[in-house]
C-alpha positions as CSV (number, residue, x, y, z in Angstrom):
1,M,-0.2,0.1,0.0
2,V,1.1,3.3,-0.5
3,Q,1.9,5.2,2.3
4,I,0.8,9.1,2.4
5,Y,2.2,11.8,3.9
6,G,1.5,15.4,4.3
7,T,4.0,18.5,6.1
8,L,3.1,19.8,9.1
9,G,2.6,23.3,9.0
10,P,0.3,26.7,10.2
11,A,-2.5,25.4,8.5
12,C,-2.4,21.8,9.8
13,S,-1.3,22.1,13.3
14,D,-4.1,22.2,15.3
15,A,-4.9,18.4,16.8
16,K,-8.8,18.6,14.9
17,T,-7.3,19.9,11.6
18,L,-4.5,16.7,12.3
19,E,-7.6,14.1,13.1
20,A,-9.3,15.2,10.0
21,L,-6.1,14.6,7.8
22,F,-6.0,11.2,9.3
23,Q,-9.7,10.4,9.1
24,A,-9.2,10.9,5.2
25,G,-6.0,8.7,5.1
26,M,-3.1,10.5,5.9
27,T,-0.6,7.8,6.8
28,G,2.6,9.8,7.5
29,I,3.3,13.7,8.3
30,R,6.7,15.6,7.2
31,L,7.9,19.2,9.3
32,N,10.7,20.6,7.7
33,L,13.4,21.4,10.5
34,S,14.0,24.3,8.1
35,H,12.1,26.7,9.9
36,V,11.6,25.3,13.3
37,G,13.5,22.8,15.4
38,L,11.9,19.6,16.7
39,S,11.9,20.4,21.0
40,A,10.2,23.8,19.4
41,S,7.3,22.1,17.9
42,A,6.8,19.4,21.2
43,E,3.1,21.2,21.6
44,Q,2.3,20.1,17.5
45,M,3.7,16.5,18.5
46,E,1.3,16.3,21.1
47,H,-1.4,16.7,19.1
48,L,-0.4,14.5,15.9
49,H,0.4,11.9,18.1
50,A,-2.6,12.1,20.4
51,A,-4.5,12.5,16.9
52,A,-4.1,9.5,15.6
53,R,-4.0,8.0,18.5
54,R,-7.6,9.0,18.4
55,C,-8.0,7.5,14.7
56,G,-6.3,4.1,15.0
57,V,-3.5,4.8,13.4
58,T,0.6,4.9,14.4
59,P,2.0,7.4,12.6
60,Q,5.4,7.4,10.1
61,L,7.0,10.7,11.6
62,L,9.5,12.2,8.4
63,L,12.0,14.8,9.7
64,D,13.4,17.3,6.6
65,L,16.8,17.9,7.7
66,Q,18.5,21.4,7.1
67,G,21.3,19.6,5.1
68,P,23.3,21.1,2.4
69,E,20.6,23.8,1.3
70,L,21.1,27.4,0.7
71,R,18.9,29.5,2.3
72,I,18.0,33.0,2.6
73,G,17.8,34.7,6.5
74,P,15.2,36.7,8.7
75,L,13.6,38.8,6.7
76,P,11.9,42.0,9.1
77,N,8.6,42.1,7.0
78,P,7.2,39.8,3.5
79,L,9.7,41.7,0.5
80,S,7.2,42.4,-2.8
81,L,10.0,42.3,-5.5
82,K,8.9,44.1,-8.8
83,E,9.9,42.9,-11.9
84,G,12.5,45.4,-13.2
85,S,14.2,46.3,-10.0
86,T,17.0,46.0,-8.9
87,L,18.5,44.8,-4.9
88,H,21.3,44.3,-3.0
89,L,21.9,40.5,-2.6
90,G,23.4,40.5,1.8
91,R,21.9,43.5,1.9
92,D,17.7,43.6,1.2
93,I,17.9,39.7,0.9
94,P,20.4,38.1,4.0
95,L,21.7,35.2,1.8
96,P,25.0,33.5,3.5
97,T,28.4,34.1,1.9
98,L,28.6,33.6,-1.5
99,P,31.3,32.2,-4.2
100,H,32.4,35.2,-6.6
101,L,28.3,35.0,-9.1
102,R,29.4,36.0,-12.6
103,P,27.1,38.7,-14.3
104,G,23.6,36.6,-15.9
105,Q,24.0,33.9,-12.8
106,E,20.8,32.5,-12.2
107,V,19.6,33.4,-8.4
108,L,15.9,31.4,-7.9
109,L,13.8,31.6,-4.8
110,D,11.6,29.5,-3.3
111,D,11.0,26.6,-4.5
112,G,12.0,29.1,-8.3
113,K,8.9,31.2,-8.0
114,L,11.0,34.1,-7.7
115,L,14.4,35.0,-10.6
116,L,16.8,37.1,-10.4
117,R,20.3,37.4,-12.6
118,V,23.1,38.5,-11.3
119,L,24.6,41.8,-12.6
120,K,27.7,42.7,-11.1
121,P,29.6,41.5,-7.7
122,L,29.8,45.0,-5.2
123,P,32.5,44.9,-2.1
124,D,30.1,43.5,0.1
125,G,27.8,41.4,-2.3
126,T,25.9,41.4,-5.7
127,L,23.8,43.0,-7.8
128,A,21.1,41.5,-9.3
129,Q,17.4,42.3,-11.5
130,V,14.3,40.5,-10.5
131,E,13.3,39.2,-14.1
132,R,10.4,36.6,-12.2
133,G,8.7,38.7,-9.0
134,G,7.1,38.2,-6.6
135,V,6.6,38.0,-2.7
136,L,9.7,37.1,-0.6
137,H,8.7,35.4,3.1
138,S,11.9,34.6,5.4
139,R,14.2,30.8,5.1
140,K,12.8,30.8,1.6
141,S,14.8,28.2,-0.6
142,A,18.1,29.7,-2.7
143,T,19.0,27.7,-6.0
144,L,21.4,28.7,-8.2
145,P,22.0,26.5,-11.0
146,G,25.6,25.6,-12.1
147,V,27.1,26.9,-8.8
148,D,28.2,24.5,-6.5
149,I,28.6,25.9,-3.3
150,P,30.5,24.1,-0.9
151,L,27.9,23.4,2.6
152,P,28.4,20.4,5.1
153,P,25.9,17.4,5.0
154,M,24.7,18.2,8.1
155,T,23.9,21.8,9.9
156,D,24.4,21.6,14.9
157,S,21.1,21.8,15.0
158,D,20.5,18.8,12.4
159,R,23.1,16.7,14.4
160,E,20.9,18.3,17.7
161,N,17.0,17.2,15.9
162,L,18.6,13.5,14.9
163,R,19.5,13.8,19.4
164,L,15.8,14.5,20.5
165,A,14.3,12.1,17.2
166,E,13.5,8.7,19.2
167,D,11.9,10.6,21.6
168,Y,9.3,12.3,19.5
169,G,8.6,9.2,17.5
170,V,10.3,10.0,14.2
171,T,10.8,6.8,12.4
172,G,12.3,8.2,9.1
173,V,14.9,11.0,7.8
174,M,15.0,13.1,4.6
175,Q,18.6,14.3,4.1
176,P,18.1,16.9,1.4
177,F,20.2,17.9,-1.4
178,V,22.0,14.7,-1.4
179,R,25.7,14.7,-3.3
180,N,26.7,11.6,-3.0
181,R,26.9,7.9,-1.0
182,E,29.1,9.8,1.6
183,D,26.4,12.6,2.6
184,L,23.9,9.6,3.6
185,E,26.7,7.9,5.9
186,T,27.1,10.4,7.6
187,V,23.3,10.8,8.6
188,R,23.7,7.3,9.3
189,E,26.2,7.7,11.7
190,A,24.6,10.6,13.2
191,L,21.5,8.5,14.1
192,D,22.8,5.2,14.8
193,A,25.2,6.9,17.5
194,V,22.0,7.6,19.0
195,G,20.1,4.7,19.2
196,G,18.6,5.9,15.7
197,Q,19.3,2.4,14.0
198,Q,15.6,1.6,13.0
199,I,14.6,4.9,11.9
200,H,14.8,5.1,8.2
201,L,17.3,7.3,5.7
202,F,15.6,9.0,2.7
203,A,17.0,10.6,0.3
204,K,16.2,13.2,-1.8
205,I,17.6,14.1,-4.8
206,E,17.2,17.8,-5.8
207,N,19.8,18.3,-8.2
208,P,21.8,16.8,-11.2
209,T,24.6,15.8,-9.4
210,G,22.2,14.2,-6.8
211,V,21.2,12.1,-10.3
212,E,24.5,11.5,-11.4
213,Q,25.2,9.4,-8.0
214,L,21.3,8.0,-7.6
215,P,23.8,4.0,-8.9
216,Q,25.6,4.5,-5.7
217,L,23.1,6.6,-2.8
218,L,20.7,3.5,-3.7
219,P,22.5,1.2,-1.9
220,A,22.7,3.8,1.2
221,A,18.6,5.2,1.3
222,D,15.8,3.2,2.7
223,E,13.9,5.6,0.0
224,I,14.8,7.8,-2.2
225,V,12.6,10.9,-3.0
226,I,12.3,12.0,-6.6
227,A,12.0,15.8,-4.8
228,R,10.9,17.8,-8.2
229,G,10.7,21.3,-6.6
230,D,14.9,22.2,-6.3
231,L,15.5,19.8,-9.6
232,G,12.9,21.2,-11.4
233,N,15.5,24.3,-10.8
234,A,17.9,23.0,-11.8
235,G,17.4,22.8,-15.5
236,P,14.4,23.7,-18.2
237,L,11.1,22.5,-16.7
238,W,10.1,20.4,-19.5
239,K,12.7,17.3,-19.1
240,L,11.8,17.0,-14.8
241,P,9.3,14.9,-16.4
242,A,12.0,12.2,-18.1
243,L,14.1,12.8,-15.3
244,Q,11.2,11.3,-12.6
245,K,11.1,8.4,-14.9
246,R,14.8,8.0,-14.8
247,I,14.9,8.0,-10.8
248,A,12.0,5.9,-11.3
249,A,13.0,2.8,-13.2
250,A,16.7,2.8,-11.7
251,C,14.6,2.4,-8.5
252,R,12.6,-0.1,-9.5
253,E,15.2,-2.1,-11.3
254,A,17.1,-1.7,-8.0
255,G,14.9,-2.6,-5.8
256,R,14.3,0.6,-3.8
257,P,11.1,2.3,-2.7
258,F,10.9,6.2,-3.7
259,M,9.0,8.7,-2.8
260,V,7.2,11.0,-5.5
261,V,7.0,14.8,-4.3
262,T,6.0,18.8,-4.6
263,Q,3.2,20.4,-6.3
264,M,1.1,17.1,-6.9
265,L,-1.3,19.2,-5.7
266,A,-0.7,22.7,-6.3
267,S,-3.6,24.6,-6.9
268,M,-5.4,23.5,-3.5
269,E,-3.2,25.9,-1.3
270,Q,-6.0,27.8,-2.9
271,N,-8.9,26.4,-4.9
272,P,-10.8,23.2,-2.8
273,V,-10.6,21.6,-6.1
274,P,-7.7,20.0,-8.2
275,T,-7.0,20.6,-11.9
276,R,-7.5,17.2,-13.6
277,A,-3.5,17.4,-14.4
278,E,-2.8,17.8,-10.5
279,V,-4.8,13.6,-10.0
280,S,-3.1,12.7,-13.2
281,D,0.2,13.3,-11.9
282,I,-0.3,11.4,-9.4
283,F,-2.1,8.4,-10.5
284,N,1.0,8.2,-12.9
285,A,3.4,8.4,-10.1
286,V,1.9,5.4,-8.2
287,L,1.7,3.3,-11.9
288,D,5.3,3.9,-12.0
289,G,5.9,2.4,-8.6
290,A,6.1,4.5,-6.4
291,A,6.0,3.5,-2.4
292,S,4.9,7.0,-1.2
293,V,3.4,10.3,-2.1
294,M,3.7,13.8,-0.3
295,L,1.8,16.7,-0.1
296,T,3.6,19.9,1.2
297,G,2.3,23.7,1.2
298,E,-1.0,22.4,0.7
299,T,-1.1,20.7,4.3
300,A,1.8,22.9,5.7
301,V,-0.2,26.1,4.2
302,G,-2.9,26.0,2.0
303,K,-6.3,27.5,2.5
304,H,-7.7,23.5,2.2
305,P,-5.6,21.3,3.9
306,V,-8.3,18.1,4.4
307,E,-9.5,18.8,1.3
308,A,-6.3,18.1,-0.8
309,M,-5.5,15.4,1.3
310,R,-8.8,13.5,0.3
311,Y,-8.5,14.6,-3.1
312,L,-4.8,12.7,-3.0
313,V,-5.5,9.3,-1.2
314,H,-8.6,8.9,-3.1
315,T,-6.5,10.1,-6.2
316,V,-4.0,7.3,-5.1
317,R,-6.4,4.3,-3.9
318,E,-7.6,4.8,-7.8
319,A,-4.4,4.0,-8.9
320,E,-3.7,0.8,-7.2
321,K,-7.4,-0.6,-8.0
322,Y,-6.1,0.3,-11.3
323,L,-2.6,-1.9,-11.0
324,N,-4.6,-4.7,-8.9
325,R,-7.7,-5.1,-11.6
């Protein structure tokens, strides 16, 4: 049976909504540690486990580590980026120290929703122009296509969260932006050191390096995650479906479970009914052999978290019926 995950966030962190999600058929949930620590989520964890007990469910709980992911820092207020305007990367948008960025370099923010292009380096940062505007919030992802940024596989806060994982009932850990087998082995060793041998390790494939290294990653991961957000930022978006198919085929051949995630029902962050394309996407992911699927913003911040979960569950189960016909 395909496992069905939501993502914990402001839209679904109360006990009533969590119970409704489990009643709709959700089997597990993800906590994104790029936004909050495990200890700071103690109340949400209590609500989660209480709701699961009332529904007779033993929930899967996945921690999505920060890992070697580049994110902007905190903003005092959401920042409106207007197309054609220029801004200072490092002052207007707080980014960690970056390698020398050449003019013309793309900077994708918030899973590619916003696009900047470097104009020139400055003594204290980088001048960039907004090519695709929108509203930017704190702690959103930043991607520099083609630029390799040397970052450690785990942060200090990741290690602290792993230390607490077993106490909170964590069943799986997701390592983002996996670059090589050593990244996974580092996380596995950290889990084993705190008694987390039974916790599963999920390898998120989010860039071309992860795709290239997939044969080495398969033996070291319990499950592969086709993370289409940043993977779709790594090149022209029309190449993403073929990448998804290639990764799925490699997992099937190796007998390794895989998850499909990102924008499965993105329109339902605002709308009570999904598009036909979205339900077809879910159906086809199951037909390709996905062991699990996940909603992200749809349940974390969307207007219709429970309705989105119902559509996901019904579509997945219909696909399973089709496979078993």
